[in-house]
N, C-alpha and C positions, 0 to 999 in steps of 0.2 A: 500331482505327486506331494503327499503330505510329508513334511519333514519333522524331524524331532524338535523339540522346544530348543536345545542348544544350537542346532543348525539355523532354525529359523530366527533365533535372536541375533546369531552373527550377521546373517543377511539382512534383517531388519536394520542393524547398526549401520551396515555398509549403505543400504538403500538410502537411509535417512541422511548419511554423510554426503552421498552424491547428491540428493535433492531434498533439502530441509523442508521445502514447501509441500512434500507429499502429506496427504491427509490420512488419518486413521482409517477411513473408509477404503481409501486406494490401497493402503497396506494389506487391510482385511482381504479384499479381493485378490490382490497379488499372492498373498500366501495361503489362500483358502481357508481362512480361519474367521472367527466373529471378530467384531469391532473390539468387543470386551476383552478378548484374548490379546489384541494388539495392545490396549491400554495398559492390561497387567504386565505385557512384555516390557513396554515403555517404562513403567514404574520400576520394574526390577532392575532395568538397565540404567536407571536414572536420566532418561531422554526426556526432556519437558515436551508439552503439547505443543501443536502446530503453532498457536499464537506466539508462545515464548520463543519457538526457534526463530519465527519470522522476526521477532524484535531482536534477538540476539545476533542474527546474521545482519540485519539493518545496523544495529548499534556498531558492530565491528567494521563493517564495510563502510558505512557513510558518515560516522561522526568526523573524520578528518576531511570529508568530501564536500559536505554541505557548509557553505561558507557564511551565507545570509542570515541564518537563524539556528539556534540550538536545537537539536533533534527533538528534546521533550516539547518544544512549541509548536511542532508540526503536528497538523490534525491528520490523522491516518498514520499509517506505518509505511516508511519508505522502503520498497524492495528493490528499486533499481534506479540509479541515477547516472546521467553522464552531463556534466556541468556545461550550461550554454547549448545543450542539445535537445535532451529528453530526460523524463523521470516518471516513475509509475509508484502510487502508494495504494494501500488497501485500507478500507475502514469498515470494520464490522458493525452494523447497525444495531444497538442495544436498547433496552428500556429506557436509558437515559437520554437517548437521542431522538425518541418518538413522542407524539402526543398521545396521552393515556387513552382517550376515548376511541381512536381508530388505527392506534399502532403505526401511524405513517410518520416517516422521518422528517424533522423540522428542517426546513430549507437552509437554514443558516449553517448546519453541520456539513451539508453537501458544499456549499459555497467555501466553508472554511477549509474543507479538505483540498478542494481545487486552488484556492488562493494560496495557501500555504504551500502547496506543491509548486505553483508559479513563482513564488519567492524563492523556494529551494533550489530549484533548478538554475538560478542565476549565479554565476561565478563572480561575486561581488561580495564585499563585506556588508554594503548598504543596497537593500531592495526594498522597494515599497510600490505598492499598487497605486497607480495614477488614475487608471481608469478601467471599468471592465463592462462587458456586454455579455449577460448570462441568460441562459434558457434552460428551465426545467422540463425535461420531456416526458416523464412519468413519475408518480410517486413511488417512493422507495420506503419498504416495510420492514418493520423490525425483524431481525434475524437474516436479512440480505447482506451480502457482501459486495460493496462498492469499490470497483477498481478505477482509479483516476489514472489518465495518461497525459502528461503534460508534452508539448513539443514547442521549441523555440523556432518561431517562424521568421524572426528579423531581429538583427541588433542595429540600432541607429545611433552611432557614436555621436553624430552631431547633436542629436536632441538628447543623448543620454537616457534612450528608451530600449527596452527590450519588449518584444511583441511574443507573447506565450499563449498558445492554443491548449485549452485542458477539456478532455472529453472522459466522462465517468460512465462506466457501465456496470450493470448487473447481468451476469450470465451472458455477456456479449450483446446485450440489448442496452442501446444508448438511454441514459437517464437524465444526463446533465451535459451541458456544452458551455464553454465560456471563452471569451478572448480577453485577455489581461494585458493592459500596457502599463509596464513597470518602469518606475524610476531606477536608474543605476548610476553610480559614478561614472563621468565621462572617460575616466583612464583605466580600462579593465585589462 
């Protein structure tokens, strides 16, 4: 059922409020209009694009939660975090992340996303990487979105170490995996 512009814009606003991570494409499909129409609606309603919405939600939700480093030092954008448990971040691979000749992402960007997520998940003022064991499973190309998921496997208070596993995916396909042994102060 096609709605008039006013109804559509009201529904659009409430849909984005419910789920700020909804893409313009998903909205276009839901409201049976073009992506361009959704973009024009967002402009009229002063609703930022998806990337900005993710950043705003992350900044509001996580600026008080991430203890080990400032949000602007994290590579990728944190979209979920539960300290000493798990965390998720998104990295959109752009031109500045890839080799010019083949548009393949430079490995240090994927490592940096995973490593900074392993640091961010730790509920401590001080968290440093002691050791890591990483594997690149496949090349990541420009314009792909990498979703990194960190999971705390073990906290060893005697050693002052936290063991974190990070797996990174593009469209549910594993592209990077790493185990990080992190220093932390012993009294957490």
